[in-house]
N, C-alpha and C positions, 0 to 999 in steps of 0.2 A: 355514481362517481367512478372514474376510470380505474381499472385494475392495473397496478404497477408491479405486480408480483413477478418474480424471476425464478425459473427452475434451472439451476446449474447442474444438470444431469443428476437430479435427485436431491440436491441441496437447495432448499427453497428459501427465498428472501422475499420480504413483503414489498421491497422497493429496490431499484437498481443503484440507489445512492448509498454509498458506504463512506465511512471516514478512513483516511489513510493513516497507517501506523506512524506514531511519533508526533501527530498533530492534534490528538484528541484525548490524551490521557489514557487511563486504564478502564474507566467504566462510565460514571455519570458526571464527569467534571463539567460538561457543557449544558447541564440542565438549567442553569440560570438564563440561557440564551434560546434554547430550542426544546422541543419535545423529543428527547433522544430515542424513545421507543418507536418513533415513526421511521427511523432510518432502516435501510436494509440490513445494516450491521455496523457495529462499532468494531473497528480493527484496533486492537490494543497496541500500546507502545511496545516495542520489541522487548522480549523477556529472555534473559539468559538463565543458566542454572543458578549462579550466585549473583548477588547484587553487584552492579558496576557503578563506579563513580563517574565514568566518562573521561573526556579529555580535559587537560588543564588549559588555562589561558582563555583567550577570546574564542568563543564557540559559535558566534553568529555574525554574519556580515551581510548587510543589505546591499543589493545590487539592482541594476536597472531591470525591472520586470521580474524580480525574484529575490532569492536569498541563498547564501551559502552557509551550510551548517557543518560543524565538526563536533557535534555533541559527544560522539563516541559511544552511543548506545547506553547512556546512563539509564539504569532501571533498578527496580526493587527486587528483581529475581522472581522466578516462577513460583517458588514455594510461598513467598510473601503474598504474591498475587492470589494464589489459591486460598490462602488463609484470610485475607482481608478484602480483596477486591471482587473475587468471584461470588461471594455471598450477596454483595450489593447488586451485581448484574442479575442474579437469579431472583432476588427479592423484587426488583423493579421490572422484571420481565423484559430486559434489554437484550436484543439479539447481538451476539458478539463473535468475533474470530480472534483467536490468540496468535499474535505474531511471535515467532521464535527466532533467536539468533544464537550462534555459538562460535567458539574459537577452534573447535576441532570436531571430528566425527562423533566422538563420545559425548560431547556436550549436546549436540543435536539429538542423538538417540535417547539420551537420558531425559531431556526436556520433553521429547515426544512421548516417551513412556509415561511421564507424569501427567501430560495432557490426556492421554488415553485412559489412565487409571481414574482420573477425575471426571470422566464423561464429557470432556470438551469436544463439541461436535465438529469443529473446524479449526485448522491451524494454517497460518500463512508463514512459510519458512523463508526467512530472510537470508538469501545467499548472495546479497548484492549491495552491501553497504560500503561506500568508498571512504569512510572517515574513521575506520578503526584499524589498528596496527596489524591485527591477525584475524583470520577467520572471515566469514561472510563473502567478501568479494572473490577471494581465491577459489572458493567452492563454486562460484557462479560464472566463471569464465572458461571452464574446461568441460566440454560435454561428457567425457568419460567420468570425471570426478563427480559431476552433477548427477549422472546416472547412478553411480554407486551410492551417493548420499541419499538420493530420493528413494531408491529401492530399499535401502537400509531403514529409512524412516517408515516406509510403507509396511515393512515387516512387523513393526512394533506399534504402529498407530493405525487404528481402524476407522477413524473418522474421515472427514472431507479434507484432502490435502492440496493446498495451494502452494505453488512455488513462485516466489517473487524474483523476477529476473532483472539483471543489470543492463543498462544501455551502453555500458562502457566496453563494448565488444564490436567486432566487425560483422559477425555472423550470429545474430540472435536466434535465427531459425534453428540452427543445429542444437542450441541449448534448449529451446522449447521442445524440439523433437525428442531429445534425450530425456527430459523430465517426463514427457508423455509416455515414452517407452518404458520408463521405470515405474510407472503406476500413478503419477500425479493426476489428480482429478481436475485441476484448473491451473491456469497461469495468470499471475498478475504482473503488469508491466506498465510503466517502467519505474525503477527506483531512480535516485538522483544521479545526475551527470557529474563527473569530476570537474571541479571548477576552482579558480583562484581569484580571490578578491584582493585588490590592491588599492590602498589609499595613500596619497602623497600630501603631506602638509608642509608648507614653507612658513617658518616662524618669522616674527618681526626682526630677529637678529640674523636672518638669512640662513638658518639651518634647515636642512631637509629631513623630515621625519617620514619614514615609510612603514606602513602597517600592512601585513598580508594575512589572509586566512585561506587555507587550502582545505576543501571539503566537498560536500555534496550540494550541487546546484539544483534548486527546485523553484517552482513558481510558474507564472504565465509564460515566461521566456522559453520554457522547454516543451511547450505543447506541440509544435510541429514535429519535433523529434519523437515524442511519445506517440503521436498519431501514426507516423510512418512505421514505427516498430510494432505497434498493435496490429496494423494492417498486415505487415509481413508475418507476424506470428500466427494470426488467424488463418492466413492462406497456407500455412505450413502444417497445422495440427487440427485435430478434430475436437479436442476438449475445450471447455469454455475459457474465455479470456476476460479478465477484469482490467480495464484501462485506467491508467494513472498518469498524471502529468500536466500541470498547468490549467486545470479546470477551475473556472471562476464564475461561470454563469450557465444558464440553461442551454444556450446554443453550443457551448463547448461540449456538453454532454451529448447533444445530438450528433456532433461531429464524430465523437468516439463510437457511438452506436452505429453510425453509418459506415464506418470502416471495419466493423466486426466485433466491437466490444459487447459483451453480454451484460456487463454492469460496470460501474466506475467507482473509483475512490477519489475523494476530494481531500487535499492535503494542505498546502501552504496557505490557501485562501482562508482557511479557518482562523488564521492568526489575525487577519485584518477585518474579516467579516464573519464573526462567529455564528451567525444564523444562516450561513449560506447553504448548508445541507438541507435544512427544512424549506428554505425559500425555493430552491431548485426542485425539490420534491413536489411542492404545491404547484409550481409553474408547469411541470410535466403533466400533472393531472389536468390542469386547465387546457393545455395544448391538445391532449388526447380527446378531451370533450369537444373542443372547438373544431377538431377535424372529423368529428363524428365517428371516432374509432372506439373500439371496446376496451382495448388493453394495450400494454406496452409491446407485446409481440407484434401486433398489427402496425404499430408505429415503426418498429424496427424494420419490418418488411418493406414499408413505404420508403424509408430512408435508404434502403439498400437496392432499390430498383434501378 
């Protein structure tokens, strides 16, 4: 059987297929659909220091080729995760990466300290969420601020540090370079794009009802943007890149690998096709065998020729 393992500069994954934060729960929620332990890693729902209720009102809007969400990083908090979810991951031998979010520098540093203290091997720092009122996005749009935040986290966290970048900028290269210079071990990109969903309804009594949802756009419709930004990031830095955005099948994965992604995260597609991660994993194995290749690295080299 083909070897799908990935070595991200010392951080090893059994497969290049990961789940994207916010689409897969905290640990074993998808076990009814797939063998979770086959994934390269489960990336947890974003965790803040304290539990968050998220945004009020309508938080999901379906659009052509994707969806807009304004969940607002609702989560149980990192301490509750440590107490209740982490033991499940360890007991079931599920590889995982903890996604962290904060409203200020202190939140990020404290959460990183907790992750370090509890032996969490890898964290993905969310500096790029467009649907919360404070934090996240403001840290991910300024290279100087991102450098300071990344270096501060690196001072207190000794595991594998992934910085998740926003696409809502004109110069994503400078952000990737700043994160790398500050000690990040890996970049993941992209997070959701800023989007607005509008629905107009005309009633029988001739009234016009308008509904709008402003938040983060994800799904198949953002793949061309994600591919472009992953390629630009990879050309600007030397550390590994995890590609995210609109992946729904094996060929999408091949496209990301061909432009420089070392691994990928699958997100929105999990909602409509909950076995997609395992399906793509199996299809990659079949393809490598069909091409008479030994492993994923050989496939990457052929895709990049």
